N, CA, C and O of each residue as an XYZ file, in Angstrom:
724
protein
N     110.485     90.630    126.941
C     109.973     91.970    126.352
C     108.176     91.888    126.636
O     107.910     92.959    127.182
N     107.257     91.305    126.530
C     105.913     91.417    126.476
C     105.803     92.129    128.202
O     105.349     93.199    128.609
N     106.236     91.345    128.672
C     106.086     91.492    130.173
C     106.492     92.546    130.683
O     105.885     92.920    131.687
N     107.743     93.459    130.138
C     107.366     95.070    130.295
C     106.431     95.563    129.840
O     105.661     96.154    130.597
N     106.251     95.517    128.890
C     105.412     96.502    128.213
C     104.079     96.223    128.627
O     103.164     97.039    128.518
N     103.917     94.664    129.273
C     102.206     94.488    130.103
C     102.101     95.543    131.125
O     101.069     96.147    131.418
N     103.505     95.737    131.745
C     103.592     96.128    133.382
C     103.799     97.711    132.752
O     102.982     98.460    133.288
N     104.537     98.317    131.908
C     104.444     99.605    131.219
C     102.958     99.928    131.035
O     102.610    100.843    131.782
N     102.188     99.548    130.425
C     100.470     99.299    130.160
C      99.692     99.797    131.648
O      99.030    100.815    131.853
N     100.020     98.752    132.517
C      99.358     98.507    134.010
C      99.849     99.999    134.677
O      99.088    100.730    135.310
N     100.596    100.152    134.533
C     101.291    101.424    135.244
C     101.036    102.686    134.304
O     100.674    103.480    135.172
N     100.994    103.268    133.331
C     100.272    103.842    132.814
C      98.361    104.302    132.835
O      97.815    105.383    133.055
N      97.897    103.205    132.569
C      96.300    103.594    132.274
C      95.594    103.127    134.151
O      94.602    103.697    134.606
N      96.279    102.170    134.839
C      95.688    101.349    135.237
C      95.885    101.525    136.916
O      94.944    101.164    137.623
N      96.915    101.992    137.455
C      97.372    101.908    138.791
C      96.968    103.165    139.179
O      97.096    103.060    140.399
N      96.561    104.301    138.977
C      96.416    105.448    139.445
C      96.472    105.295    140.713
O      97.382    105.322    141.540
N      94.689    105.031    140.767
C      94.659    104.719    142.408
C      95.115    103.505    142.802
O      94.433    102.999    143.692
N      96.424    102.614    142.278
C      96.421    101.293    143.461
C      96.842    101.535    144.711
O      97.716    102.349    145.008
N      96.258    100.867    145.433
C      96.711    100.876    146.989
C      97.481     99.449    147.078
O      97.131     98.384    146.570
N      98.742     99.757    147.945
C      99.426     98.469    147.733
C      99.149     97.257    146.280
O      98.906     96.051    146.322
N      99.250     97.838    145.536
C      99.661     97.445    144.173
C      97.936     96.871    143.258
O      97.645     96.355    142.178
N      97.273     97.306    144.351
C      95.698     96.402    143.768
C      94.827     97.472    143.296
O      94.338     98.369    143.984
N      94.703     97.296    142.176
C      93.468     99.032    141.908
C      92.128     97.944    142.429
O      91.853     96.754    142.269
N      91.511     99.131    143.137
C      90.351     99.160    143.387
C      89.012     98.220    142.370
O      88.724     99.385    142.096
N      88.100     97.413    141.684
C      87.416     97.125    140.157
C      86.584     98.998    140.138
O      86.212     99.630    139.150
N      86.537     99.414    141.623
C      85.385    100.662    140.640
C      86.118    101.466    139.914
O      85.684    102.016    138.902
N      87.260    101.605    140.347
C      88.501    102.395    139.426
C      89.315    102.377    138.379
O      90.082    103.242    137.955
N      89.029    101.116    137.939
C      89.128    100.193    136.527
C      89.360    101.495    135.816
O      88.361    102.204    135.927
N      90.280    102.040    135.155
C      89.948    102.389    133.438
C      89.615    102.061    132.172
O      90.456    101.542    131.438
N      88.769    102.232    131.888
C      87.934    101.653    130.389
C      89.816    101.515    129.478
O      89.855    100.473    128.824
N      90.723    102.064    129.415
C      91.686    101.263    128.496
C      92.873    100.149    129.633
O      94.043     99.823    129.432
N      92.212     99.916    130.461
C      92.800     98.562    131.155
C      91.452     97.653    131.144
O      91.725     96.515    131.528
N      90.257     97.795    130.860
C      89.853     96.837    130.832
C      90.094     95.877    128.803
O      90.250     94.813    128.203
N      89.955     97.222    128.689
C      90.070     97.044    126.927
C      90.821     96.059    126.846
O      90.588     95.004    126.256
N      92.427     96.565    127.852
C      93.759     95.427    127.735
C      93.674     93.805    128.230
O      94.255     92.781    127.870
N      92.708     94.097    129.179
C      92.223     92.869    129.341
C      91.947     91.784    129.141
O      92.373     90.723    129.598
N      90.714     92.189    127.965
C      89.882     91.915    127.302
C      90.501     91.342    126.363
O      90.571     90.145    126.085
N      91.030     92.392    125.796
C      92.264     91.531    124.416
C      93.115     90.630    124.888
O      93.349     89.655    124.174
N      93.469     90.693    125.593
C      95.071     89.720    126.297
C      94.303     88.324    126.378
O      94.514     87.233    125.847
N      93.186     88.862    127.383
C      92.553     87.599    127.813
C      91.187     86.201    126.419
O      90.592     85.128    126.511
N      91.468     87.464    125.233
C      90.727     86.119    124.012
C      91.292     86.756    123.017
O      90.689     87.765    122.651
N      92.041     86.550    122.588
C      92.481     87.074    121.783
C      92.172     85.923    120.589
O      92.985     86.107    119.684
N      91.563     85.164    120.382
C      91.323     84.493    119.570
C      89.395     84.945    119.078
O      88.624     84.326    118.344
N      89.214     86.070    119.761
C      88.350     86.685    119.372
C      88.270     87.964    118.620
O      87.476     88.258    117.726
N      89.569     88.928    119.317
C      89.949     89.975    119.629
C      90.985     90.321    118.023
O      92.110     89.883    117.784
N      90.321     91.025    117.339
C      91.545     91.541    116.175
C      91.570     92.252    115.773
O      91.661     92.336    114.549
N      91.525     92.908    116.311
C      91.670     94.834    116.249
C      91.463     95.439    117.385
O      90.996     94.648    118.203
N      91.655     96.870    117.946
C      91.124     97.445    118.806
C      91.591     99.281    118.240
O      92.451     99.566    117.408
N      90.837    100.106    118.896
C      90.936    101.377    119.060
C      91.289    101.859    117.004
O      92.170    102.526    116.463
N      89.950    101.010    116.408
C      89.722    101.842    115.145
C      89.378    102.819    114.513
O      88.164    102.674    114.367
N      89.700    103.788    114.013
C      89.476    105.524    114.307
C      89.648    106.112    112.838
O      90.683    106.473    112.278
N      88.078    106.103    112.284
C      87.918    106.782    110.996
C      87.448    108.342    111.118
O      86.324    108.590    111.555
N      88.092    109.100    110.830
C      87.145    110.541    110.508
C      87.228    110.860    108.653
O      88.101    110.573    107.834
N      86.012    111.506    108.520
C      85.724    111.914    108.009
C      85.504    113.809    107.991
O      85.914    114.526    108.904
N      84.815    114.300    106.806
C      84.469    115.340    107.123
C      83.309    115.857    107.871
O      83.268    117.008    108.304
N      82.091    114.736    108.060
C      81.418    115.050    109.091
C      81.172    114.595    110.433
O      80.401    115.103    111.247
N      82.316    113.018    110.665
C      82.184    112.396    112.013
C      83.639    112.174    112.553
O      84.615    112.482    111.868
N      83.731    111.725    113.585
C      84.618    111.261    113.863
C      84.401    109.948    114.488
O      83.567    109.946    115.393
N      85.297    108.188    114.037
C      84.488    107.242    114.965
C      86.054    106.902    115.250
O      87.030    107.307    114.619
N      86.000    105.748    116.764
C      86.891    105.493    117.268
C      86.304    104.481    118.314
O      86.110    104.527    119.528
N      86.055    103.315    117.084
C      85.599    102.241    118.344
C      87.052    101.292    118.716
O      88.140    101.151    118.160
N      86.369    100.711    120.048
C      86.978    100.628    120.964
C      87.984     98.979    120.577
O      89.197     98.772    120.586
N      86.312     97.683    120.144
C      87.396     96.767    120.283
C      86.906     95.505    118.918
O      85.913     94.896    119.318
N      87.271     95.096    117.742
C      86.709     94.329    116.960
C      86.931     93.469    116.572
O      87.975     93.171    115.992
N      85.411     92.380    116.908
C      85.840     90.979    117.265
C      85.651     90.589    115.948
O      85.087     91.280    115.100
N      86.198     89.297    115.743
C      86.093     88.341    114.691
C      85.718     86.912    115.294
O      86.477     86.013    115.656
N      84.443     86.962    115.295
C      83.349     85.683    115.601
C      83.372     84.650    114.835
O      84.099     85.277    114.065
N      83.257     83.641    114.314
C      83.279     82.715    113.219
C      82.454     83.385    111.990
O      81.313     83.295    111.538
N      83.945     84.289    111.616
C      84.330     84.449    110.180
C      83.403     86.155    110.346
O      83.578     86.954    109.426
N      82.603     86.513    111.374
C      81.834     87.798    111.471
C      82.317     88.775    112.303
O      82.207     88.717    113.528
N      83.057     90.027    111.470
C      83.574     91.423    112.843
C      82.441     91.935    113.203
O      81.543     92.122    112.381
N      82.367     92.120    113.995
C      81.561     93.435    115.099
C      82.180     94.208    115.389
O      83.210     94.024    116.036
N      81.787     95.269    115.033
C      82.317     96.263    116.248
C      81.850     96.524    117.454
O      80.659     96.281    117.648
N      82.705     97.107    118.610
C      82.427     96.669    120.219
C      82.828     98.264    120.065
O      83.804     98.761    119.504
N      81.730     98.889    120.762
C      82.140    100.209    121.672
C      82.055     99.603    123.494
O      81.118     99.068    124.087
N      83.133     99.887    123.865
C      83.044     99.473    125.914
C      83.076    100.803    126.696
O      83.898    101.698    126.499
N      82.374    100.818    127.342
C      81.849    101.889    128.595
C      81.817    101.386    130.040
O      81.152    100.455    130.496
N      82.434    101.971    130.487
C      82.131    101.798    131.929
C      80.725    102.723    132.528
O      80.518    103.929    132.671
N      79.834    101.361    132.807
C      78.449    101.641    134.128
C      78.382    102.820    134.138
O      77.391    103.398    133.693
N      79.417    103.454    134.645
C      79.209    104.984    135.578
C      79.299    106.346    134.542
O      79.019    107.495    134.884
N      79.686    105.987    133.414
C      80.342    106.789    132.594
C      79.122    107.880    132.122
O      77.942    107.579    131.940
N      79.678    109.111    131.986
C      78.569    110.512    132.421
C      77.761    110.325    130.902
O      76.763    111.037    130.794
N      78.077    109.465    129.749
C      77.715    109.197    128.260
C      76.643    108.137    127.886
O      75.890    107.766    126.986
N      77.093    107.866    129.267
C      75.615    106.286    129.407
C      74.723    106.700    129.515
O      73.838    106.431    128.703
N      74.433    107.808    130.864
C      72.848    107.967    131.166
C      72.427    109.739    131.530
O      73.140    110.408    132.277
N      71.617    110.102    131.098
C      70.928    111.389    131.921
C      70.224    111.141    133.107
O      69.730    110.067    133.449
N      70.210    112.499    133.878
C      69.270    112.102    134.948
C      68.003    112.276    134.188
O      67.128    111.770    134.890
N      67.547    112.685    133.236
C      66.439    112.729    132.580
C      66.446    111.270    131.892
O      67.405    110.525    132.089
N      65.283    110.843    131.023
C      64.652    109.966    130.184
C      65.546    110.016    128.905
O      66.046    108.900    128.763
N      65.965    110.913    127.870
C      66.001    111.513    127.074
C      67.327    110.870    126.384
O      68.226    111.310    127.100
N      67.691    110.390    125.784
C      68.620    109.120    124.488
C      69.759    110.129    125.455
O      69.698    111.351    125.594
N      70.688    109.265    125.992
C      72.018    109.580    126.299
C      72.928    109.884    124.527
O      72.523    110.054    123.378
N      74.224    109.821    125.161
C      75.126    110.502    124.083
C      75.523    108.986    123.640
O      75.189    108.600    122.520
N      75.978    108.440    124.201
C      75.762    106.791    123.967
C      75.232    106.093    122.855
O      75.933    105.301    122.225
N      73.320    106.464    122.380
C      72.767    106.290    121.567
C      73.049    106.748    120.370
O      72.892    106.110    119.329
N      73.477    107.870    120.461
C      73.683    109.192    119.085
C      75.735    108.437    118.790
O      76.357    108.695    117.760
N      76.286    107.638    119.865
C      76.944    107.588    118.811
C      76.835    105.885    118.467
O      76.733    105.608    117.272
N      76.846    105.124    119.122
C      76.028    103.639    118.126
C      75.911    103.898    116.895
O      76.582    103.481    115.952
N      74.983    104.647    116.917
C      73.597    104.965    115.694
C      74.432    105.619    114.891
O      74.096    105.512    113.712
N      75.813    106.535    115.149
C      76.869    107.127    114.467
C      77.695    105.705    113.556
O      77.758    105.636    112.328
N      78.259    104.678    114.525
C      79.122    104.204    114.033
C      77.906    103.067    113.062
O      78.232    102.511    112.013
N      76.501    102.929    113.729
C      75.595    102.059    112.546
C      76.262    102.624    111.389
O      77.273    102.157    110.864
N      75.712    103.525    111.075
C      75.753    104.528    109.594
C      77.013    104.462    108.973
O      76.994    104.285    107.755
N      78.168    104.568    109.564
C      79.401    104.221    109.043
C      79.585    102.840    108.320
O      79.687    102.496    107.143
N      79.583    101.843    110.201
C      79.722    100.170    109.260
C      78.802     99.943    107.921
O      79.074     99.154    107.016
N      77.667    100.796    107.985
C      77.038    100.531    106.843
C      77.029    101.086    105.277
O      76.441    100.694    104.269
N      77.643    101.815    105.449
C      78.198    103.120    104.633
C      79.300    102.234    103.934
O      79.367    102.287    102.706
N      80.332    101.269    104.763
C      81.936    101.335    104.162
C      81.575     99.575    104.813
O      82.518     98.998    105.353
N      80.617     99.060    104.743
C      80.852     97.665    105.240
C      81.821     96.880    104.133
O      82.372     95.880    104.592
N      82.074     97.159    102.895
C      82.631     96.730    101.974
C      84.424     96.581    102.452
O      85.238     95.669    102.594
N      84.394     98.030    102.573
C      85.956     98.264    102.925
C      86.191     97.815    104.247
O      87.183     97.198    104.635
N      85.253     98.151    104.881
C      85.630     97.677    106.634
C      86.415     95.827    105.940
O      87.601     95.498    105.948
N      85.538     95.232    105.575
C      85.791     93.552    105.553
C      86.932     93.593    104.609
O      87.671     92.654    104.907
N      87.423     94.272    103.580
C      88.591     94.079    102.838
C      89.797     94.558    103.769
O      90.979     94.318    103.521
N      89.394     95.174    104.726
C      90.248     95.749    105.432
C      90.301     95.198    106.385
O      91.156     95.748    107.079
N      89.788     94.220    106.978
C      90.129     93.056    107.843
C      90.461     92.002    107.637
O      91.143     91.367    108.440
N      89.927     91.379    106.112
C      91.288     90.470    105.984
C      92.161     90.442    105.698
O      92.955     89.574    106.062
N      92.504     91.626    104.703
C      94.092     92.060    105.057
C      94.701     91.949    106.395
O      95.820     91.444    106.489
N      94.142     92.325    107.324
C      95.016     92.869    108.137
C      95.346     91.437    109.026
O      96.299     91.172    109.759
N      94.290     90.732    108.687
C      94.068     89.197    109.112
C      95.364     88.168    108.624
O      96.013     87.292    109.195
N      95.368     88.533    107.788
C      96.256     87.809    106.539
C      97.537     88.173    107.394
O      98.082     87.218    107.948
N      98.108     89.471    107.581
C      99.458     89.679    108.141
C      99.322     89.687    109.486
O     100.329     89.255    110.045
N      98.501     89.998    110.171
C      98.813     89.546    111.472
C      98.914     87.982    111.368
O      99.914     87.860    112.075
N      98.597     86.685    110.994
C      99.206     85.617    111.089
C      99.631     85.396    110.118
O      99.468     84.184    109.977
N     100.560     86.144    108.481
C     101.860     85.793    108.710
C     103.039     86.061    109.402
O     104.187     85.617    109.410
N     102.461     86.845    109.928
C     104.126     87.279    111.561
C     103.782     86.782    112.393
O     104.251     87.099    113.486
N     102.735     85.696    112.293
C     102.520     84.522    114.222
C     101.753     85.454    114.770
O     101.520     85.149    115.939
N     101.149     86.664    114.390
C     100.273     87.333    115.893
C      98.967     85.797    116.053
O      98.668     84.925    115.238
N      98.658     85.968    116.964
C      97.532     85.440    117.589
C      96.361     86.355    116.505
O      96.426     87.509    116.082
N      95.294     85.250    116.295
C      94.384     85.295    115.038
C      93.261     84.917    115.417
O      93.414     84.206    116.410
N      91.817     85.058    115.044
C      90.565     84.846    115.214
C      90.925     83.396    114.947
O      92.129     83.236    114.748
N      90.089     82.170    114.887
C      90.156     80.704    114.299
C      89.875     81.334    112.690
O      90.642     81.341    111.727
N      88.742     81.749    112.789
C      87.878     81.624    110.806
C      88.552     83.369    110.846
O      88.569     84.203    111.751
N      89.013     83.398    109.544
C      89.223     84.285    109.036
C      87.778     85.131    108.604
O      86.707     84.539    108.474
N      87.959     86.833    108.375
C      86.805     87.225    108.022
C      85.895     87.027    107.107
O      86.446     87.188    106.019
N      84.915     86.792    106.986
C      83.845     86.631    105.463
C      83.055     87.644    105.302
O      82.850     88.169    104.208
N      82.476     88.053    106.523
C      81.167     89.132    107.004
C      81.341     90.100    107.785
O      82.047     89.876    108.769
N      80.892     91.169    107.647
C      80.404     92.610    108.732
C      79.214     92.718    109.561
O      78.190     93.095    108.992
N      79.155     92.402    111.049
C      78.078     92.641    111.344
C      77.393     93.977    110.727
O      78.202     94.566    110.010
N      76.118     94.629    110.803
C      75.903     96.392    110.721
C      75.967     96.353    111.873
O      76.598     97.274    112.392
N      75.477     95.498    112.613
C      75.094     96.346    114.035
C      75.924     96.259    115.349
O      75.891     95.330    116.156
N      76.699     97.433    115.423
C      77.649     97.611    116.424
C      77.463     97.028    118.046
O      76.383     96.878    118.617
N      78.356     96.843    118.417
C      77.468     96.555    119.963
C      78.695     97.283    121.464
O      79.890     97.533    121.620
N      77.293     97.355    122.320
C      78.105     98.368    123.116
C      78.319     97.388    124.186
O      77.295     96.851    124.609
N      79.288     97.090    124.641
C      79.824     96.343    126.058
C      79.453     97.333    127.505
O      79.802     98.513    127.540
N      79.048     96.975    128.135
C      78.700     97.510    129.303
C      79.811     96.865    130.096
O      80.117     95.709    129.805
N      80.520     97.564    131.181
C      81.236     96.751    131.880
C      80.649     97.237    133.388
O      80.664     98.466    133.446
N      80.214     96.704    134.439
C      79.642     97.272    135.312
C      81.098     96.321    136.111
O      81.786     95.305    136.208
N      80.778     97.684    136.505
C      82.569     97.499    137.813
C      81.947     97.812    139.239
O      82.727     97.810    140.191
N      80.789     98.042    139.431
C      80.479     98.631    140.971
C      80.606     97.268    141.591
O      80.455     96.155    141.087
N      80.933     97.651    142.857
C      80.875     96.447    143.881
C      80.013     96.545    144.543
O      79.311     95.560    144.769
N      79.713     97.897    145.160
C      79.172     98.205    146.184
C      77.183     98.404    145.638
O      76.952     99.376    144.918
N      76.076     97.571    145.986
C      75.463     97.569    145.462
C      74.515     98.127    146.725
O      74.438     97.710    147.880
N      73.391     99.924    145.644
C      72.883    100.485    146.112
C      71.565    101.013    145.878
O      71.863    101.708    144.907
N      70.494    101.183    146.014
C      69.110    101.840    145.338
C      69.245    102.390    144.637
O      68.494    102.092    143.709
N      70.293    103.741    144.292
C      70.754    104.420    143.458
C      71.480    103.606    142.260
O      71.325    103.780    141.051
N      72.285    102.701    142.898
C      73.064    101.785    141.433
C      71.727    100.799    140.738
O      71.696    100.430    139.564
N      70.964    100.582    141.495
C      69.556     99.396    140.912
C      69.271    100.070    139.959
O      69.475     99.752    138.788
N      68.477    101.661    140.576
C      67.646    102.739    139.461
C      68.903    102.979    138.069
O      68.480    102.897    136.916
N      69.545    103.103    138.174
C      70.353    103.414    137.386
C      70.794    102.232    136.134
O      70.561    102.450    134.945
N      71.283    101.304    136.501
C      71.084     99.733    135.702
C      69.732     99.874    135.209
O      69.548    100.123    134.018
N      68.869     99.752    135.935
C      66.848     99.901    135.062
C      67.077    100.585    134.065
O      67.239    100.266    132.887
N      67.089    101.777    134.698
C      66.685    103.007    134.120
C      67.943    102.595    132.002
O      67.492    102.589    130.857
N      69.203    102.385    132.418
C      69.939    102.415    131.442
C      69.717    101.186    130.233
O      69.848    101.342    129.018
N      69.332     99.888    130.983
C      68.656     98.715    129.751
C      67.472     99.389    129.591
O      67.013     99.498    128.454
N      66.853     99.899    130.608
C      65.253    100.374    129.481
C      65.144    100.883    128.636
O      64.323    100.554    127.780
N      66.267    102.331    128.485
C      66.047    103.229    127.349
C      67.487    102.617    126.059
O      67.330    102.808    124.853
N      68.346    102.145    126.433
C      69.037    101.371    125.040
C      68.247     99.968    124.725
O      68.577     99.545    123.617
N      67.285     99.120    125.400
C      66.086     98.347    124.944
C      65.122     99.193    123.824
O      64.809     98.838    122.688
N      64.718    100.598    124.645
C      64.233    101.378    123.447
C      64.363    102.088    122.493
O      63.592    102.655    121.719
N      65.917    101.973    122.665
C      66.315    102.214    121.558
C      66.672    101.733    120.437
O      66.715    102.255    119.323
N      67.008    100.380    120.903
C      67.329     99.200    120.058
C      68.427     98.783    119.706
O      68.834     98.390    118.613
N      69.364     98.980    121.635
C      70.752     99.005    121.584
C      71.176     97.623    121.198
O      70.483     96.761    121.739
N      72.479     96.996    120.117
C      72.653     95.666    120.904
C      73.633     95.995    121.759
O      74.665     96.611    121.492
N      73.177     95.437    123.116
C      74.355     95.827    124.484
C      74.072     94.451    124.924
O      73.002     93.842    124.937
N      75.339     94.062    125.308
C      75.485     93.368    127.364
C      76.708     93.847    127.895
O      77.728     94.408    127.494
N      76.136     93.338    129.140
C      77.063     93.858    130.453
C      77.705     92.405    131.210
O      77.233     91.295    131.456
N      79.132     93.113    131.441
C      80.133     92.535    131.761
C      79.911     93.400    133.166
O      79.535     94.496    133.582
N      80.494     91.921    133.652
C      80.952     92.404    135.488
C      82.642     92.123    135.974
O      83.466     92.825    136.560
N      82.667     90.909    135.478
C      84.465     90.551    135.450
C      84.878     89.865    134.753
O      84.197     88.917    134.361
N      86.244     90.078    134.287
C      87.428     89.971    133.538
C      87.559     88.564    133.686
O      88.508     87.974    133.169
């Protein structure tokens, strides 16, 4: 049954550009990357697609990690996502998004911890994969996971990476870059 579900997800989300059943890494969808990360490391990922809307903000956070009992909210973006970098050095949309998430996490950390402790307990009781240690705290800093799916190196791409890293460091955004799954 799980194999059928996984195949359906691949068909719906990541096979749009398949050639002979293979999708070029540069065309992987964010959903495909997210799903692969979750299935390959369920010992760290407790949840995905956390969404909360209030009167002023709409938050939808891609991944929720629990490492050594610490919950970290992770936003996943592909390196070429237009929200990651402008043509100028002004702060891109992702900076506002991460700062909004940080404010949300700070405001609701007590409720979020209680929610994820309950989710952990329910998943464990059902025999579903859970991290080794039950959540005991919330990391106030969201993490930006950048998936660099570029396979061909060009001068423009090198400059793009450098500018993006400079802006994220300037804005004190907690981030990492991953190139493979």
